[in-house]
C-alpha positions in Angstrom: 0.0 0.0 0.0 2.4 2.6 -1.2 1.5 6.1 -2.4 3.8 9.1 -1.8 4.8 9.0 1.9 5.2 12.2 3.8 8.7 13.3 4.6 8.0 13.1 8.4 7.3 9.4 8.2 10.5 8.2 9.8 10.9 5.4 12.4 13.0 2.5 13.3 14.1 2.3 9.6 14.7 5.2 7.3 12.1 5.9 4.7 14.7 4.9 2.1 15.1 1.5 3.8 11.3 1.0 3.7 11.1 1.8 0.0 14.2 -0.3 -0.8 12.7 -3.3 1.1 9.3 -2.8 -0.7 11.0 -2.6 -4.0 12.9 -5.9 -3.3 9.7 -7.7 -2.3 7.6 -6.4 -5.2 10.3 -7.6 -7.6 10.3 -11.1 -6.0 6.5 -11.3 -6.1 6.4 -10.4 -9.8 9.1 -13.0 -10.6 7.0 -15.7 -8.8 3.7 -14.6 -10.5 2.2 -13.3 -7.3 -0.2 -10.4 -8.1 0.9 -7.0 -6.9 -1.8 -4.7 -5.7 -1.3 -1.0 -4.7 -3.8 1.0 -2.7 -3.8 4.7 -3.3 -5.4 7.1 -0.9 -7.2 10.0 -2.6 -9.1 13.0 -1.1 -11.1 15.0 -3.5 -9.7 18.5 -4.1 -13.1 20.1 -3.5 -13.3 18.3 -0.1 -16.5 16.4 -1.0 -16.6 13.0 0.8 -13.8 13.6 3.3 -13.7 11.9 6.6 -14.8 13.8 9.7 -12.5 16.7 10.6 -10.0 15.9 7.8 -7.3 18.6 7.9 -8.0 21.4 5.4 -5.8 24.3 4.2 -6.9 27.9 4.1 -8.6 27.3 0.8 -10.7 24.6 2.5 -9.0 21.9 0.5 -7.6 18.7 1.9 -4.0 18.9 3.1 -3.2 15.2 2.6 -3.6 13.1 -0.5 -5.2 16.0 -2.5 -6.6 14.7 -5.8 -5.0 17.6 -7.7 -1.5 17.1 -6.3 1.3 14.7 -7.1 1.2 13.3 -3.6 -1.4 10.7 -4.6 0.9 9.2 -7.2 2.9 6.0 -6.5 6.5 6.7 -6.0 8.9 5.9 -8.9 11.0 3.4 -7.0 8.0 1.0 -6.8 6.1 2.2 -9.9 3.4 -0.2 -10.9 3.9 -2.4 -14.0 1.3 -2.8 -16.7 -0.5 -5.8 -15.1 -0.3 -4.6 -11.5 -3.6 -3.5 -9.9 -4.2 -0.1 -8.4 -7.0 0.4 -5.9 -8.1 4.0 -5.2 -9.5 4.4 -1.6 -11.0 7.2 0.3 -10.6 6.0 3.9 -7.8 4.4 5.8 -8.8 0.8 5.0 -8.0 -0.4 1.5 -11.2 -2.4 1.7 -13.7 0.3 2.7 -16.0 1.0 -0.3 -13.3 0.1 -2.8 -12.9 -2.7 -5.3 -10.1 -4.5 -3.4 -12.3 -7.4 -2.1 -13.7 -7.9 -5.6 -10.3 -8.1 -7.1 -9.0 -10.5 -4.5 -12.0 -12.8 -4.9 -11.7 -12.7 -8.7 -8.1 -13.8 -8.3 -9.1 -16.5 -5.8 -6.6 -15.1 -3.3 -6.8 -16.3 0.3 -3.4 -15.1 1.7 -2.2 -11.5 1.6 1.3 -10.0 2.0 0.8 -6.5 3.4 3.0 -3.6 4.2 3.0 0.2 3.7 2.6 3.5 5.5 1.3 4.4 7.9 1.5 1.4 10.2 -1.0 2.8 12.8 -3.3 4.2 10.2 -3.9 2.6 6.8 -1.9 -0.6 7.4 -3.7 -1.3 10.7 -7.2 -0.6 9.2 -6.6 -2.7 6.1 -5.1 -5.6 8.1 -8.1 -5.6 10.4 -10.6 -5.4 7.5 -8.7 -8.3 5.8 -9.1 -10.4 8.9 -12.8 -9.6 9.2 -13.1 -11.0 5.6 -11.3 -14.2 6.4 -8.0 -13.5 4.6 -4.9 -14.7 6.2 -2.4 -11.8 6.5 1.4 -11.9 6.3 2.6 -8.6 7.7 6.0 -7.5 6.5 7.1 -5.1 9.3 10.2 -3.6 7.8 8.2 -2.3 4.8 5.9 -0.5 7.3 6.4 2.9 9.0 4.7 5.8 10.6 5.5 9.1 12.3 6.9 7.7 15.5 8.7 4.6 16.6 6.2 4.0 19.5 3.2 4.3 17.2 4.8 1.8 14.7 5.6 -0.7 17.5 2.3 -0.5 19.3 0.3 -0.8 16.1 2.3 -3.8 15.1 1.9 -5.4 18.5 -1.9 -4.8 18.5 -2.2 -6.7 15.2 0.0 -9.5 16.5 -2.0 -9.8 19.7 -5.5 -10.0 18.2 -5.3 -11.2 14.6 -5.0 -14.9 15.5 -3.6 -16.2 12.2 -1.3 -13.3 11.5 2.3 -14.1 10.5 4.9 -11.4 10.9 8.0 -11.3 8.7 10.9 -9.1 7.7 11.6 -8.8 4.0 14.5 -11.1 3.8 12.6 -13.8 5.7 9.4 -13.7 3.6 11.6 -13.8 0.5 13.1 -17.1 1.8 9.6 -18.4 2.6 8.5 -17.6 -1.0 11.5 -19.4 -2.3 10.9 -22.5 -0.1 13.9 -21.9 2.1 14.2 -22.1 5.8 13.0 -18.8 7.3 12.0 -17.1 10.5 8.4 -16.0 11.1 6.5 -14.9 14.2 3.1 -16.5 14.9 0.9 -16.2 17.9 0.4 -19.1 20.3 -2.4 -17.4 22.3 -4.4 -14.2 22.3 -2.8 -11.1 23.8 0.5 -12.9 23.9 2.6 -9.8 23.6 1.4 -7.8 26.6 3.2 -4.5 26.3 3.3 -1.3 28.4 5.0 2.0 27.9 7.9 0.8 29.8 8.6 -2.5 28.0 7.4 -1.7 24.5 10.8 -2.0 22.8 11.6 -5.2 24.6 8.2 -6.8 23.7 8.5 -5.7 20.1 11.9 -7.3 19.8 10.3 -10.7 20.4 8.8 -10.5 16.9 12.3 -11.3 15.7 12.9 -14.3 18.0 10.5 -16.9 16.7 11.3 -19.7 14.3 
């Protein structure tokens, strides 16, 4: 789910790292015949249909993802190819009143590989909606990012705690999985397994890297 991320979206990894990892994974998926789907958040320039209290500029136009600005375009580093699918969306979730579910069902897809920005916004909403629709989600955490490290970690842990069939990877490990090689993946053994607090957030998050 990559559009044009805002410059302030920095976290554990740099934005360049996130884009590099995404580019690597997208290339691998294309090589293996896995459909590549982008979601693109668009807010109408005339402000019709915006979410409640969506930030506006002095001209009463949306500040973010303005339909008349280049910010809605997918960045060149991961530019879609001819046969890739682009889903335009108008709320955080890629599924909300979009054609995403229709496309997935038409392709007979049951398992999703998801990453993007922002972790605690569009990624979280889309992953939850995917779970509600009985898709199995593979979250690639090093192609996700948001405005603060704490928000990224807490959103990731929320998904890990309550999406019971979620699998959490880093890019190099999901590439190994796709190639049939030995790999590391985190999977839950019980609900609310990663009970975190403000004091232990980083330590609990690090456990996502310690499961075989």
